[in-house]
KOLBA-236107 format. One record per residue (C-alpha): residue in three letters; chain; x, y, z. Coordinates in steps of 0.25 Angstrom, whole numbers, m for minus. Layout:
N
+---------+--------+-------+-------+-------+
: residuo : cadena :     x :     y :     z :
+---------+--------+-------+-------+-------+
:     ALA :      A :     X :     Y :     Z :
...
+---------+--------+-------+-------+-------+
***
This chain:
488
+---------+--------+-------+-------+-------+
: residuo : cadena :     x :     y :     z :
+---------+--------+-------+-------+-------+
:     MET :      A :    24 :  m152 :   m70 :
:     ILE :      A :    25 :  m141 :   m81 :
:     THR :      A :    12 :  m133 :   m84 :
:     VAL :      A :     9 :  m120 :   m90 :
:     ASP :      A :    m3 :  m111 :   m89 :
:     ARG :      A :    m6 :  m102 :  m101 :
:     LYS :      A :   m15 :   m93 :   m93 :
:     LEU :      A :    m4 :   m88 :   m84 :
:     PRO :      A :     3 :   m75 :   m87 :
:     ARG :      A :    16 :   m82 :   m85 :
:     PRO :      A :    23 :   m86 :   m98 :
:     LEU :      A :    23 :  m101 :  m102 :
:     HIS :      A :    38 :  m102 :  m101 :
:     ARG :      A :    38 :   m96 :   m87 :
:     GLN :      A :    28 :  m106 :   m83 :
:     VAL :      A :    36 :  m118 :   m88 :
:     TYR :      A :    49 :  m112 :   m82 :
:     ALA :      A :    42 :  m110 :   m68 :
:     ALA :      A :    36 :  m125 :   m69 :
:     PHE :      A :    50 :  m131 :   m71 :
:     ARG :      A :    57 :  m123 :   m61 :
:     ALA :      A :    47 :  m126 :   m50 :
:     ALA :      A :    48 :  m141 :   m53 :
:     ILE :      A :    63 :  m140 :   m53 :
:     VAL :      A :    64 :  m132 :   m40 :
:     ASP :      A :    54 :  m140 :   m32 :
:     GLY :      A :    60 :  m153 :   m37 :
:     ARG :      A :    50 :  m159 :   m46 :
:     LEU :      A :    60 :  m159 :   m57 :
:     ARG :      A :    74 :  m164 :   m53 :
:     PRO :      A :    88 :  m161 :   m58 :
:     GLY :      A :    91 :  m169 :   m70 :
:     GLN :      A :    77 :  m172 :   m74 :
:     ARG :      A :    73 :  m171 :   m88 :
:     ILE :      A :    62 :  m161 :   m93 :
:     PRO :      A :    54 :  m162 :  m105 :
:     SER :      A :    59 :  m155 :  m118 :
:     THR :      A :    53 :  m142 :  m121 :
:     ARG :      A :    45 :  m147 :  m133 :
:     LEU :      A :    39 :  m158 :  m124 :
:     LEU :      A :    36 :  m149 :  m113 :
:     ALA :      A :    29 :  m139 :  m122 :
:     SER :      A :    21 :  m150 :  m128 :
:     GLU :      A :    16 :  m155 :  m114 :
:     ILE :      A :    13 :  m142 :  m108 :
:     GLY :      A :     6 :  m136 :  m121 :
:     VAL :      A :    15 :  m124 :  m124 :
:     SER :      A :    25 :  m121 :  m135 :
:     ARG :      A :    39 :  m124 :  m134 :
:     PHE :      A :    44 :  m110 :  m132 :
:     PRO :      A :    39 :  m108 :  m117 :
:     VAL :      A :    46 :  m121 :  m113 :
:     LEU :      A :    59 :  m118 :  m120 :
:     ASN :      A :    59 :  m104 :  m113 :
:     ALA :      A :    56 :  m111 :   m99 :
:     TYR :      A :    67 :  m122 :  m102 :
:     ALA :      A :    77 :  m111 :  m106 :
:     GLN :      A :    75 :  m103 :   m93 :
:     LEU :      A :    76 :  m116 :   m84 :
:     LEU :      A :    89 :  m119 :   m91 :
:     ALA :      A :    94 :  m105 :   m89 :
:     GLU :      A :    91 :  m106 :   m74 :
:     GLY :      A :    97 :  m119 :   m73 :
:     TYR :      A :    85 :  m128 :   m70 :
:     LEU :      A :    86 :  m136 :   m83 :
:     GLN :      A :    98 :  m141 :   m91 :
:     SER :      A :    99 :  m147 :  m105 :
:     ARG :      A :   106 :  m160 :  m107 :
:     VAL :      A :   110 :  m164 :  m121 :
:     GLY :      A :   102 :  m176 :  m125 :
:     ALA :      A :    94 :  m176 :  m112 :
:     GLY :      A :    86 :  m164 :  m114 :
:     THR :      A :    83 :  m154 :  m102 :
:     VAL :      A :    84 :  m158 :   m88 :
:     ILE :      A :    83 :  m152 :   m74 :
:     SER :      A :    96 :  m146 :   m71 :
:     SER :      A :   105 :  m156 :   m63 :
:     SER :      A :   112 :  m145 :   m55 :
:     LEU :      A :    99 :  m142 :   m48 :
:     PRO :      A :    99 :  m148 :   m33 :
:     GLN :      A :    91 :  m161 :   m31 :
:     GLN :      A :    83 :  m153 :   m21 :
:     THR :      A :    80 :  m139 :   m25 :
:     ALA :      A :    81 :  m127 :   m16 :
:     ALA :      A :    66 :  m125 :   m17 :
:     THR :      A :    59 :  m129 :    m4 :
:     ALA :      A :    44 :  m129 :     0 :
:     PRO :      A :    37 :  m116 :    m2 :
:     ALA :      A :    40 :  m105 :     8 :
:     SER :      A :    27 :  m107 :    15 :
:     ALA :      A :    30 :  m122 :    18 :
:     LYS :      A :    31 :  m124 :    33 :
:     LYS :      A :    43 :  m134 :    33 :
:     PRO :      A :    53 :  m134 :    22 :
:     PRO :      A :    59 :  m147 :    17 :
:     ALA :      A :    70 :  m153 :    27 :
:     SER :      A :    80 :  m152 :    15 :
:     VAL :      A :    79 :  m137 :    14 :
:     ALA :      A :    87 :  m128 :    23 :
:     PRO :      A :    78 :  m119 :    32 :
:     ARG :      A :    74 :  m105 :    28 :
:     VAL :      A :    82 :   m96 :    38 :
:     VAL :      A :    81 :   m80 :    38 :
:     ALA :      A :    88 :   m70 :    46 :
:     ARG :      A :    86 :   m70 :    61 :
:     ARG :      A :    82 :   m55 :    60 :
:     CYS :      A :    69 :   m59 :    53 :
:     SER :      A :    65 :   m66 :    66 :
:     ILE :      A :    67 :   m53 :    73 :
:     LEU :      A :    56 :   m46 :    66 :
:     PRO :      A :    41 :   m47 :    69 :
:     PRO :      A :    34 :   m57 :    60 :
:     LYS :      A :    26 :   m50 :    48 :
:     GLU :      A :    12 :   m46 :    52 :
:     GLN :      A :     0 :   m42 :    44 :
:     LEU :      A :    m4 :   m31 :    53 :
:     PRO :      A :   m17 :   m26 :    48 :
:     TRP :      A :   m15 :   m11 :    52 :
:     MET :      A :    m2 :   m12 :    44 :
:     LEU :      A :    m9 :   m18 :    31 :
:     HIS :      A :   m21 :    m9 :    31 :
:     TRP :      A :   m21 :     5 :    26 :
:     GLY :      A :   m32 :    11 :    34 :
:     SER :      A :   m33 :    24 :    42 :
:     PHE :      A :   m22 :    27 :    53 :
:     ARG :      A :   m12 :    18 :    46 :
:     VAL :      A :     2 :    22 :    51 :
:     GLY :      A :    12 :    27 :    41 :
:     GLU :      A :     2 :    33 :    31 :
:     VAL :      A :     4 :    47 :    25 :
:     ALA :      A :    m5 :    56 :    17 :
:     LEU :      A :     0 :    51 :     4 :
:     ASP :      A :   m11 :    60 :    m3 :
:     ARG :      A :    m5 :    72 :     3 :
:     PHE :      A :     9 :    69 :    m3 :
:     PRO :      A :    13 :    78 :   m15 :
:     MET :      A :    14 :    66 :   m24 :
:     HIS :      A :    14 :    74 :   m37 :
:     ILE :      A :    26 :    82 :   m32 :
:     TRP :      A :    33 :    70 :   m28 :
:     SER :      A :    30 :    63 :   m41 :
:     ALA :      A :    35 :    74 :   m49 :
:     LEU :      A :    48 :    75 :   m41 :
:     VAL :      A :    50 :    60 :   m43 :
:     ALA :      A :    47 :    60 :   m58 :
:     ARG :      A :    56 :    72 :   m60 :
:     ARG :      A :    68 :    64 :   m54 :
:     ALA :      A :    64 :    51 :   m61 :
:     ARG :      A :    65 :    59 :   m74 :
:     ASP :      A :    79 :    63 :   m71 :
:     ARG :      A :    89 :    57 :   m81 :
:     SER :      A :   100 :    56 :   m71 :
:     ALA :      A :   103 :    43 :   m65 :
:     ALA :      A :   104 :    48 :   m51 :
:     SER :      A :    89 :    44 :   m47 :
:     ALA :      A :    90 :    30 :   m53 :
:     HIS :      A :   104 :    26 :   m48 :
:     TYR :      A :   109 :    22 :   m35 :
:     GLY :      A :   108 :    34 :   m26 :
:     GLU :      A :   115 :    38 :   m14 :
:     ILE :      A :   116 :    28 :    m2 :
:     LEU :      A :   112 :    38 :     8 :
:     GLY :      A :   102 :    45 :     0 :
:     HIS :      A :   100 :    56 :   m11 :
:     GLU :      A :   108 :    68 :    m7 :
:     ALA :      A :    98 :    78 :   m10 :
:     LEU :      A :    88 :    71 :    m1 :
:     ARG :      A :    97 :    69 :    10 :
:     GLU :      A :   100 :    84 :    10 :
:     ALA :      A :    85 :    87 :    10 :
:     VAL :      A :    82 :    78 :    21 :
:     ALA :      A :    94 :    84 :    30 :
:     ASN :      A :    89 :    98 :    27 :
:     TYR :      A :    75 :    94 :    31 :
:     LEU :      A :    79 :    86 :    44 :
:     ARG :      A :    88 :    98 :    49 :
:     THR :      A :    76 :   108 :    47 :
:     ALA :      A :    64 :   100 :    51 :
:     ARG :      A :    69 :    89 :    60 :
:     SER :      A :    81 :    96 :    67 :
:     VAL :      A :    90 :    84 :    62 :
:     ARG :      A :   105 :    86 :    63 :
:     CYS :      A :   110 :    81 :    49 :
:     GLU :      A :   116 :    84 :    36 :
:     SER :      A :   112 :    77 :    23 :
:     ARG :      A :   124 :    67 :    23 :
:     GLN :      A :   118 :    62 :    36 :
:     VAL :      A :   105 :    58 :    29 :
:     LEU :      A :   102 :    45 :    23 :
:     ILE :      A :    90 :    42 :    15 :
:     VAL :      A :    83 :    29 :    17 :
:     ASN :      A :    71 :    21 :    13 :
:     GLY :      A :    63 :    25 :    25 :
:     SER :      A :    65 :    25 :    40 :
:     GLN :      A :    65 :    10 :    41 :
:     GLN :      A :    77 :     9 :    33 :
:     ALA :      A :    83 :    21 :    40 :
:     LEU :      A :    82 :    13 :    53 :
:     GLU :      A :    87 :     0 :    47 :
:     ILE :      A :   100 :     7 :    42 :
:     THR :      A :   102 :    14 :    56 :
:     VAL :      A :   101 :     1 :    64 :
:     ARG :      A :   110 :    m6 :    55 :
:     VAL :      A :   121 :     5 :    56 :
:     LEU :      A :   120 :     8 :    71 :
:     LEU :      A :   115 :    m4 :    78 :
:     ASN :      A :   120 :   m18 :    80 :
:     PRO :      A :   112 :   m31 :    83 :
:     GLY :      A :   110 :   m31 :    98 :
:     ASP :      A :   109 :   m16 :   100 :
:     ARG :      A :    98 :   m11 :   108 :
:     VAL :      A :    89 :     0 :   103 :
:     TRP :      A :    79 :     8 :   110 :
:     ILE :      A :    65 :     9 :   102 :
:     GLU :      A :    53 :    16 :   106 :
:     ASP :      A :    42 :     8 :   111 :
:     PRO :      A :    32 :     9 :   104 :
:     SER :      A :    40 :    10 :    91 :
:     TYR :      A :    39 :     8 :    76 :
:     ARG :      A :    40 :    m7 :    74 :
:     LEU :      A :    49 :    m8 :    62 :
:     ALA :      A :    59 :     0 :    69 :
:     TRP :      A :    60 :   m10 :    80 :
:     ASP :      A :    61 :   m21 :    69 :
:     VAL :      A :    73 :   m14 :    63 :
:     PHE :      A :    81 :   m14 :    76 :
:     SER :      A :    77 :   m29 :    78 :
:     ILE :      A :    81 :   m34 :    65 :
:     ASN :      A :    94 :   m28 :    66 :
:     GLY :      A :    97 :   m35 :    79 :
:     CYS :      A :    95 :   m23 :    88 :
:     GLN :      A :    87 :   m25 :   102 :
:     PRO :      A :    76 :   m14 :   102 :
:     VAL :      A :    73 :    m9 :   116 :
:     PRO :      A :    59 :    m3 :   117 :
:     VAL :      A :    59 :    10 :   124 :
:     PRO :      A :    45 :    16 :   129 :
:     VAL :      A :    40 :    29 :   123 :
:     ASP :      A :    32 :    39 :   131 :
:     ALA :      A :    27 :    53 :   129 :
:     GLU :      A :    41 :    58 :   127 :
:     GLY :      A :    45 :    47 :   118 :
:     LEU :      A :    56 :    36 :   120 :
:     ASP :      A :    58 :    34 :   135 :
:     VAL :      A :    74 :    36 :   134 :
:     SER :      A :    75 :    32 :   149 :
:     ALA :      A :    67 :    19 :   147 :
:     GLY :      A :    77 :    16 :   135 :
:     ILE :      A :    89 :    19 :   144 :
:     ALA :      A :    83 :    10 :   155 :
:     SER :      A :    80 :    m1 :   145 :
:     SER :      A :    93 :    m1 :   137 :
:     ARG :      A :   103 :    11 :   139 :
:     ARG :      A :   113 :     5 :   130 :
:     ALA :      A :   104 :     4 :   118 :
:     ARG :      A :   111 :     7 :   105 :
:     ALA :      A :   100 :    15 :    99 :
:     ALA :      A :    86 :    21 :   101 :
:     PHE :      A :    76 :    22 :    90 :
:     VAL :      A :    66 :    34 :    92 :
:     THR :      A :    55 :    42 :    85 :
:     PRO :      A :    56 :    54 :    94 :
:     SER :      A :    48 :    64 :    85 :
:     HIS :      A :    36 :    56 :    84 :
:     GLN :      A :    37 :    43 :    91 :
:     PHE :      A :    31 :    31 :    84 :
:     PRO :      A :    21 :    27 :    87 :
:     LEU :      A :    17 :    35 :    99 :
:     GLY :      A :    20 :    48 :    93 :
:     VAL :      A :    26 :    55 :   105 :
:     THR :      A :    38 :    65 :   103 :
:     MET :      A :    51 :    62 :   111 :
:     SER :      A :    53 :    73 :   121 :
:     ALA :      A :    66 :    82 :   121 :
:     SER :      A :    70 :    76 :   134 :
:     ARG :      A :    69 :    61 :   128 :
:     ARG :      A :    76 :    65 :   116 :
:     LEU :      A :    88 :    71 :   123 :
:     GLN :      A :    88 :    59 :   133 :
:     LEU :      A :    89 :    50 :   121 :
:     VAL :      A :   100 :    57 :   114 :
:     GLU :      A :   108 :    58 :   127 :
:     TRP :      A :   106 :    42 :   129 :
:     ALA :      A :   111 :    40 :   114 :
:     ASN :      A :   123 :    49 :   117 :
:     LYS :      A :   127 :    42 :   130 :
:     THR :      A :   125 :    28 :   125 :
:     GLY :      A :   130 :    30 :   110 :
:     ALA :      A :   116 :    25 :   106 :
:     TRP :      A :   109 :    29 :    93 :
:     ILE :      A :    96 :    36 :    92 :
:     ILE :      A :    87 :    33 :    79 :
:     GLU :      A :    77 :    43 :    77 :
:     ASP :      A :    65 :    40 :    68 :
:     ASP :      A :    59 :    53 :    64 :
:     TYR :      A :    48 :    47 :    55 :
:     ASP :      A :    37 :    57 :    55 :
:     SER :      A :    42 :    70 :    62 :
:     GLU :      A :    38 :    79 :    51 :
:     TYR :      A :    23 :    78 :    56 :
:     ARG :      A :    21 :    85 :    69 :
:     TYR :      A :     8 :    93 :    72 :
:     GLN :      A :     9 :   101 :    85 :
:     SER :      A :    23 :   106 :    84 :
:     SER :      A :    35 :   107 :    74 :
:     PRO :      A :    42 :    93 :    71 :
:     ILE :      A :    50 :    88 :    83 :
:     ALA :      A :    65 :    90 :    81 :
:     SER :      A :    73 :    77 :    78 :
:     LEU :      A :    80 :    69 :    90 :
:     GLN :      A :    92 :    69 :    80 :
:     GLY :      A :    93 :    84 :    81 :
:     LEU :      A :    96 :    83 :    96 :
:     ASP :      A :   107 :    73 :    94 :
:     THR :      A :   121 :    79 :    94 :
:     ASN :      A :   129 :    66 :    94 :
:     SER :      A :   123 :    60 :    82 :
:     ARG :      A :   116 :    48 :    89 :
:     VAL :      A :   103 :    50 :    81 :
:     ILE :      A :    99 :    43 :    68 :
:     TYR :      A :    88 :    50 :    62 :
:     ILE :      A :    77 :    43 :    53 :
:     GLY :      A :    67 :    50 :    45 :
:     THR :      A :    57 :    46 :    33 :
:     PHE :      A :    49 :    52 :    22 :
:     SER :      A :    38 :    42 :    23 :
:     LYS :      A :    29 :    50 :    32 :
:     VAL :      A :    31 :    64 :    26 :
:     LEU :      A :    31 :    59 :    11 :
:     PHE :      A :    26 :    45 :     9 :
:     PRO :      A :    30 :    31 :    14 :
:     ALA :      A :    33 :    25 :     0 :
:     LEU :      A :    45 :    35 :    m2 :
:     ARG :      A :    53 :    26 :     7 :
:     LEU :      A :    63 :    37 :    11 :
:     GLY :      A :    68 :    41 :    24 :
:     TYR :      A :    81 :    46 :    30 :
:     LEU :      A :    92 :    44 :    41 :
:     VAL :      A :   101 :    55 :    47 :
:     VAL :      A :   113 :    49 :    53 :
:     PRO :      A :   125 :    54 :    60 :
:     THR :      A :   137 :    58 :    51 :
:     ASP :      A :   146 :    48 :    56 :
:     LEU :      A :   136 :    37 :    53 :
:     ILE :      A :   134 :    41 :    38 :
:     ASP :      A :   143 :    31 :    32 :
:     ARG :      A :   138 :    19 :    41 :
:     PHE :      A :   124 :    22 :    36 :
:     PHE :      A :   129 :    24 :    22 :
:     ILE :      A :   135 :    10 :    22 :
:     MET :      A :   122 :     4 :    28 :
:     ARG :      A :   113 :    10 :    18 :
:     ARG :      A :   121 :     6 :     7 :
:     VAL :      A :   121 :    m9 :    12 :
:     MET :      A :   105 :    m8 :    13 :
:     ASP :      A :   101 :    m2 :     0 :
:     LEU :      A :   111 :     7 :    m7 :
:     GLY :      A :   102 :    19 :    m4 :
:     PRO :      A :    88 :    24 :    m6 :
:     PRO :      A :    81 :    26 :   m20 :
:     THR :      A :    86 :    39 :   m27 :
:     LEU :      A :    74 :    44 :   m34 :
:     PRO :      A :    64 :    46 :   m23 :
:     GLN :      A :    75 :    53 :   m15 :
:     ILE :      A :    78 :    63 :   m26 :
:     ALA :      A :    63 :    66 :   m27 :
:     LEU :      A :    62 :    68 :   m12 :
:     ALA :      A :    74 :    77 :   m12 :
:     ASP :      A :    66 :    85 :   m22 :
:     PHE :      A :    53 :    85 :   m14 :
:     ILE :      A :    60 :    90 :    m2 :
:     ALA :      A :    69 :   101 :    m9 :
:     GLU :      A :    57 :   106 :   m17 :
:     GLY :      A :    49 :   109 :    m4 :
:     HIS :      A :    39 :    98 :    m6 :
:     PHE :      A :    43 :    90 :     7 :
:     ALA :      A :    41 :   102 :    16 :
:     ARG :      A :    28 :   106 :    10 :
:     HIS :      A :    23 :    91 :    11 :
:     ILE :      A :    27 :    90 :    26 :
:     ARG :      A :    20 :   103 :    29 :
:     ARG :      A :     7 :    99 :    22 :
:     MET :      A :     7 :    85 :    28 :
:     ARG :      A :    10 :    90 :    42 :
:     SER :      A :    m3 :    98 :    41 :
:     HIS :      A :   m11 :    87 :    35 :
:     TYR :      A :    m6 :    76 :    45 :
:     GLY :      A :    m8 :    86 :    56 :
:     GLU :      A :   m23 :    87 :    53 :
:     LEU :      A :   m24 :    72 :    52 :
:     ARG :      A :   m18 :    70 :    65 :
:     ARG :      A :   m27 :    80 :    71 :
:     ILE :      A :   m40 :    73 :    66 :
:     LEU :      A :   m35 :    60 :    70 :
:     ALA :      A :   m32 :    64 :    84 :
:     ASP :      A :   m45 :    71 :    86 :
:     SER :      A :   m53 :    60 :    80 :
:     LEU :      A :   m46 :    50 :    90 :
:     ARG :      A :   m48 :    59 :   102 :
:     LYS :      A :   m63 :    61 :    98 :
:     THR :      A :   m67 :    47 :    94 :
:     LEU :      A :   m57 :    38 :   103 :
:     ALA :      A :   m53 :    47 :   114 :
:     GLU :      A :   m58 :    36 :   124 :
:     THR :      A :   m50 :    25 :   117 :
:     LEU :      A :   m37 :    31 :   111 :
:     THR :      A :   m26 :    41 :   116 :
:     VAL :      A :   m19 :    48 :   105 :
:     VAL :      A :    m4 :    50 :   106 :
:     GLY :      A :     7 :    55 :    97 :
:     ASP :      A :    m2 :    64 :    88 :
:     GLU :      A :     7 :    76 :    87 :
:     ALA :      A :    15 :    71 :    75 :
:     GLY :      A :    17 :    61 :    65 :
:     LEU :      A :     7 :    53 :    56 :
:     HIS :      A :     1 :    44 :    67 :
:     MET :      A :    m4 :    45 :    81 :
:     THR :      A :    m6 :    34 :    92 :
:     ALA :      A :   m19 :    31 :    99 :
:     MET :      A :   m17 :    24 :   112 :
:     LEU :      A :   m27 :    14 :   117 :
:     GLU :      A :   m29 :    11 :   132 :
:     ALA :      A :   m23 :    m2 :   138 :
:     GLY :      A :   m30 :   m15 :   135 :
:     SER :      A :   m33 :   m11 :   121 :
:     ASN :      A :   m29 :   m19 :   109 :
:     ASP :      A :   m23 :   m10 :    98 :
:     GLU :      A :   m19 :   m21 :    89 :
:     GLU :      A :   m32 :   m28 :    88 :
:     ALA :      A :   m39 :   m14 :    86 :
:     ALA :      A :   m29 :   m11 :    75 :
:     ARG :      A :   m32 :   m24 :    68 :
:     ARG :      A :   m47 :   m22 :    68 :
:     ALA :      A :   m45 :    m7 :    64 :
:     VAL :      A :   m41 :   m12 :    50 :
:     GLU :      A :   m55 :   m17 :    47 :
:     HIS :      A :   m59 :    m3 :    49 :
:     ARG :      A :   m49 :     3 :    39 :
:     LEU :      A :   m40 :     8 :    50 :
:     SER :      A :   m25 :     5 :    51 :
:     VAL :      A :   m20 :     8 :    66 :
:     TRP :      A :    m7 :     3 :    71 :
:     PRO :      A :    m8 :    m4 :    85 :
:     LEU :      A :     2 :     3 :    94 :
:     SER :      A :     4 :    m9 :   103 :
:     ARG :      A :    12 :   m16 :    92 :
:     LEU :      A :    23 :    m5 :    92 :
:     TYR :      A :    26 :    m7 :   107 :
:     GLN :      A :    36 :   m17 :   112 :
:     LYS :      A :    33 :   m15 :   127 :
:     ASN :      A :    21 :   m10 :   135 :
:     ARG :      A :    12 :   m10 :   123 :
:     ARG :      A :     1 :     1 :   122 :
:     GLN :      A :   m11 :     0 :   114 :
:     GLY :      A :   m15 :    10 :   103 :
:     PHE :      A :   m15 :    14 :    88 :
:     ILE :      A :    m6 :    21 :    79 :
:     LEU :      A :   m14 :    30 :    70 :
:     GLY :      A :    m8 :    35 :    57 :
:     PHE :      A :   m15 :    47 :    51 :
:     GLY :      A :    m6 :    51 :    39 :
:     GLY :      A :   m14 :    43 :    29 :
:     THR :      A :   m28 :    46 :    34 :
:     THR :      A :   m37 :    58 :    30 :
:     SER :      A :   m44 :    68 :    39 :
:     GLU :      A :   m57 :    63 :    35 :
:     GLY :      A :   m54 :    49 :    38 :
:     ILE :      A :   m48 :    50 :    51 :
:     PRO :      A :   m61 :    52 :    60 :
:     GLN :      A :   m67 :    40 :    52 :
:     ALA :      A :   m55 :    31 :    55 :
:     VAL :      A :   m55 :    35 :    70 :
:     ARG :      A :   m70 :    31 :    71 :
:     ARG :      A :   m67 :    18 :    65 :
:     LEU :      A :   m55 :    16 :    75 :
:     SER :      A :   m65 :    20 :    86 :
:     HIS :      A :   m74 :     8 :    83 :
:     LEU :      A :   m62 :    m2 :    86 :
:     LEU :      A :   m59 :     4 :    99 :
:     PRO :      A :   m67 :     2 :   112 :
:     THR :      A :   m69 :    15 :   120 :
:     GLN :      A :   m66 :    16 :   135 :
:     LYS :      A :   m81 :    16 :   137 :
:     SER :      A :   m83 :     3 :   130 :
:     ARG :      A :   m71 :    m3 :   138 :
:     ARG :      A :   m77 :     1 :   151 :
:     SER :      A :   m90 :    m6 :   147 :
:     ARG :      A :   m83 :   m19 :   145 :
+---------+--------+-------+-------+-------+
***
């Protein structure tokens, strides 16, 4: 029952300990059963007595063994006759004597885990990639190192729950000038990315059963946040002017909130028109609903100045504004921000405190320095030019090579564009085959809830100007042209 292997890197005393513990837990050794003396066991398994002594001492300390005067060492009598251990988690059916494994009902709401090939593969056109080689990492590293050498405890201790004050002030200044957001620094919360921003917002504002408008198509993880919190997502169609407010009112006039990406709709890339924005704000004011504005990549607009935020039109504090640094800096930074109405600051503070006591301090301080010293603004200007060139090359390549097969939409802004396929196509099948050609294209149809359309979401942030035409040619080999369809 007890064996050791000297070739293993694990110490001998840990091997003896683990063997005894496993035998006790799975019931091969029972309470009250006597075990060999340390001297005898050491002799039987061919080791010195010290590893066995150390193993017995650990088992005694943890309560698996007990020493009895005149009776030697036995399995602890306080252990249950049937231990808590059950069959392995992979077993199909647990023993009848063991209570069933029950998880929260909310887990069944979420879709099952899928190994989607276009999400696992880092090929051309992967959505969410940025040009990491263009980020001034030497400047960022110097700022982080400078703050890390600071002998004060500020950067190593618990920080402010709503975020580092200097960063909140920098974000507020930036949003007022660049995005026309109505805010002061006290309204800004620093969060661990836009996903957490949405989670906090839903927990503060909505109750289980509340209906929420969500753009259709939309970002799948946003849909999941509402669902797991017990809300009822209501898919609202998107057209060339953005969210169809009239359709939302017809479907669910008394919805408690609307989640929108007005500056650059994800994934179709359209910009919500001024009339739709005003209509949406009017609906929220009349019904007391909330508008959650996700402004995830508005910094990158190529044919005009960045579009002013929807929040800037709101005079009654019905809009919660969400932004992120993932697209303008790098995703691993995991920093984003919320702008909340003044009367809700305390509520958001309480919820944030419950969730994680605030964001890490050191990267916030470094980012505040990065913004204050002008590096942030310069980086955005450089990247807007770089991404604009990539966007142009991709759009030209698609129209040149796949004009008969794809229709490009939403290429005026952001780090992706959408290529629509004609009805009858199978974008998911093509996306799976694309992985074999070192391409990572998202199938558009998976982001729809109703009236699914076929197409691809093509990210270009992590591509190169030289690699785009080649990648488009590889994509063309996967798609039949109209001529080949007519021949069939």
